[in-house]
C-alpha positions in Angstrom: -6.6 -21.3 108.2 -8.8 -19.8 111.0 -8.7 -16.0 111.2 -8.1 -15.1 114.9 -7.5 -11.4 114.6 -8.4 -8.6 112.3 -6.0 -5.6 112.3 -6.8 -2.3 110.8 -5.1 0.8 109.4 -6.5 3.9 111.2 -6.4 7.0 109.1 -8.9 6.9 106.2 -9.9 3.4 107.1 -11.5 3.6 110.6 -11.0 7.3 111.1 -12.1 9.9 108.5 -8.8 11.8 108.4 -9.5 13.5 105.1 -12.7 15.1 106.2 -11.4 16.0 109.6 -8.2 17.6 108.1 -10.2 19.6 105.5 -12.5 20.9 108.2 -9.5 21.8 110.3 -7.8 23.5 107.4 -10.8 25.6 106.6 -11.1 26.8 110.1 -7.4 27.5 110.3 -7.4 29.6 107.2 -10.4 31.5 108.4 -8.5 32.2 111.6 -5.6 33.5 109.5 -8.0 35.8 107.6 -7.8 34.1 104.3 -10.2 31.9 102.2 -9.8 28.2 101.9 -9.7 26.9 98.3 -9.4 23.5 96.7 -5.9 24.4 95.5 -4.7 25.3 99.0 -6.3 22.1 100.3 -4.5 20.0 97.7 -1.2 21.8 98.6 -1.8 21.2 102.3 -2.4 17.5 101.9 0.6 17.1 99.6 2.8 18.8 102.1 1.3 16.7 104.9 2.2 13.5 103.0 5.8 14.5 102.1 6.7 15.9 105.6 5.0 13.0 107.4 7.0 10.5 105.2 10.1 12.3 106.4 9.0 11.8 110.0 8.4 8.1 109.4 11.9 7.9 107.8 13.2 9.6 111.0 14.5 12.6 109.0 12.3 14.9 111.0 10.9 14.8 114.5 7.1 14.7 114.9 7.0 18.4 115.8 9.5 19.4 113.2 7.4 17.9 110.4 4.6 20.1 111.5 6.8 23.2 111.5 8.2 22.3 108.0 4.6 21.9 106.7 3.8 25.5 107.8 7.1 26.8 106.5 6.2 25.6 103.0 2.4 26.2 103.2 2.1 29.7 104.6 3.9 31.4 101.6 1.2 29.9 99.4 -1.4 31.9 101.3 0.6 35.1 101.1 1.3 35.1 104.8 4.6 35.5 106.6 6.3 32.5 108.2 6.9 32.8 111.9 10.6 33.0 112.7 10.8 30.8 115.8 9.8 27.2 116.6 7.7 28.5 119.5 5.6 30.7 117.2 5.3 27.9 114.6 4.1 25.5 117.2 1.6 28.0 118.5 0.2 28.5 115.0 0.0 24.8 114.3 -1.9 24.4 117.6 -4.6 26.5 116.1 -5.0 24.1 113.2 -4.7 21.1 115.4 -7.5 22.2 117.7 -9.8 22.7 114.7 -8.7 19.3 113.3 -9.4 17.6 116.6 -12.8 19.2 116.9 -13.8 17.5 113.6 -12.5 14.0 114.4 -15.0 11.3 113.5 -15.1 7.6 112.8 -16.6 6.4 109.5 -20.2 5.3 110.2 -19.4 1.7 109.4 -16.4 1.4 111.7 -18.1 1.0 115.1 -20.7 -1.6 114.1 -18.1 -3.7 112.1 -15.6 -3.7 115.0 -18.2 -4.4 117.5 -19.5 -7.4 115.5 -16.0 -8.8 115.1 -15.3 -8.3 118.9 -18.7 -10.0 119.8 -17.8 -12.9 117.4 -14.6 -13.6 119.3 -12.2 -12.2 116.8 -9.5 -10.0 118.2 -9.4 -6.5 116.9 -6.3 -4.2 116.7 -4.8 -1.3 114.8 -1.5 -1.0 113.1 -0.8 2.6 112.2 2.0 4.8 111.0 2.3 7.8 113.3 2.9 9.3 116.7 1.6 6.9 119.3 -0.1 9.4 121.6 -2.0 11.1 118.8 -3.1 7.9 117.2 -4.3 6.4 120.6 -6.1 9.7 121.3 -7.9 9.4 118.0 -9.1 5.9 118.8 -10.4 7.0 122.1 -12.0 10.2 121.0 -13.9 8.6 118.1 -15.4 6.0 120.4 -13.6 2.9 119.2 -11.4 2.3 122.3 -13.7 -0.3 123.9 -13.5 -2.7 120.9 -9.8 -2.2 119.9 -7.6 -4.4 122.0 -4.2 -3.1 121.0 -2.8 -0.1 119.1 0.5 -0.7 117.3 2.1 2.5 116.1 5.2 2.9 114.0 6.6 5.1 116.8 6.0 2.4 119.5 7.3 -0.5 117.4 10.2 1.3 115.7 9.0 0.1 112.3 6.7 1.8 109.8 4.4 0.2 107.3 5.0 -1.3 104.7 8.0 -3.0 106.4 7.3 -6.6 107.3 8.3 -6.0 110.8 5.5 -3.5 111.3 3.0 -6.4 110.6 4.9 -9.3 112.1 5.6 -7.7 115.5 1.9 -7.2 116.3 1.2 -10.8 115.4 4.0 -12.0 117.7 2.7 -9.8 120.6 -0.8 -11.2 120.1 0.5 -14.8 120.0 -0.8 -15.6 116.6 0.9 -16.5 113.3 0.7 -14.0 110.4 -1.5 -16.5 108.5 -4.1 -16.2 111.3 -4.4 -12.4 110.9 -6.3 -10.3 108.4 -5.2 -6.7 107.7 -7.6 -4.1 106.3 -6.4 -0.8 104.9 -7.0 1.9 102.3 -3.5 2.0 100.7 -2.6 -0.9 98.4 1.2 -0.5 98.5 1.5 0.4 102.2 -1.3 -1.7 103.7 -2.1 -4.6 101.4 1.2 -5.4 99.8 3.0 -4.7 103.1 0.7 -7.1 105.0 0.9 -9.8 102.4 4.6 -9.7 102.2 4.7 -10.3 105.9 2.4 -13.4 105.5 -0.9 -11.9 106.6 -4.1 -12.0 104.6 -5.0 -8.5 103.4 -8.1 -6.7 102.1 -8.1 -3.3 100.4 -10.8 -0.9 101.5 -11.8 1.4 98.6 -14.8 3.5 99.7 -15.0 5.3 96.3 -15.1 2.5 93.9 -14.9 -1.3 93.6 -11.8 -3.2 92.7 -10.3 -6.6 92.1 -10.8 -9.6 94.3 -9.8 -8.7 97.8 -11.4 -5.2 97.7 -14.3 -4.0 99.8 -16.2 -0.7 99.7 -17.5 -0.8 103.3 -16.4 -2.3 106.5 -19.8 -3.9 106.9 -18.7 -6.4 104.2 -16.2 -7.9 106.6 -18.8 -9.5 108.8 -20.3 -11.9 106.2 -16.9 -12.4 104.6 -15.4 -13.7 107.9 -18.5 -15.4 109.2 -18.1 -13.4 112.4 -19.5 -15.3 115.3 -18.0 -18.6 114.1 -14.4 -17.5 114.4 -13.6 -18.8 110.9 -13.5 -17.4 107.4 -16.4 -18.0 105.1 -15.4 -20.8 102.7 -17.0 -19.0 99.8 -14.5 -16.1 100.1 -10.8 -16.4 99.2 -8.6 -14.4 101.5 -5.3 -13.4 100.0 
């Protein structure tokens, strides 16, 4: 089956969220007058994951998950928790500005997406998150010109790994799931979710290799797909 579109996860696939968030946290803690440590960073990322999952499950609003993160994190630093939403939001804005200042794409993202685009393969993003923030990331890290559509869980009403989160973009793009390839860094959410919806899927593991269907760099997509021909390389099995 010809691959007509390659759809990507955003955070930690195209966009280096981990590095940006750590830089933002370090600057935030410096602003608060305390020292960043690996233990605090681990706690911050753990809380980010649990509160964001509650946002995706519609248990918390986008802004409330930020406030809840601070309510649980600040006591770990020995600092008092602001008593109003306005004060919590103002404090989170300090972190957010530092995080945004550090936003960056992975070095292999731009060249890979440009090659796919130039080869006539449609490029898009399926991402869990607030649509405005995710679209701003794409624009600010310079990938906007080669990404045709951004499908966020907020705009679709469905979050990965639900099949609807993958099938709806295919329907909008006018392609069958079998004509789409999805690339992401989380096996359960990205790879299993996409495959369950009928898409091909590839795991991106930048730190180590893996089983068939795993790549370590986005540059591996170009020879894999035979970009420029619009068809998958017959020597590669897409699953």
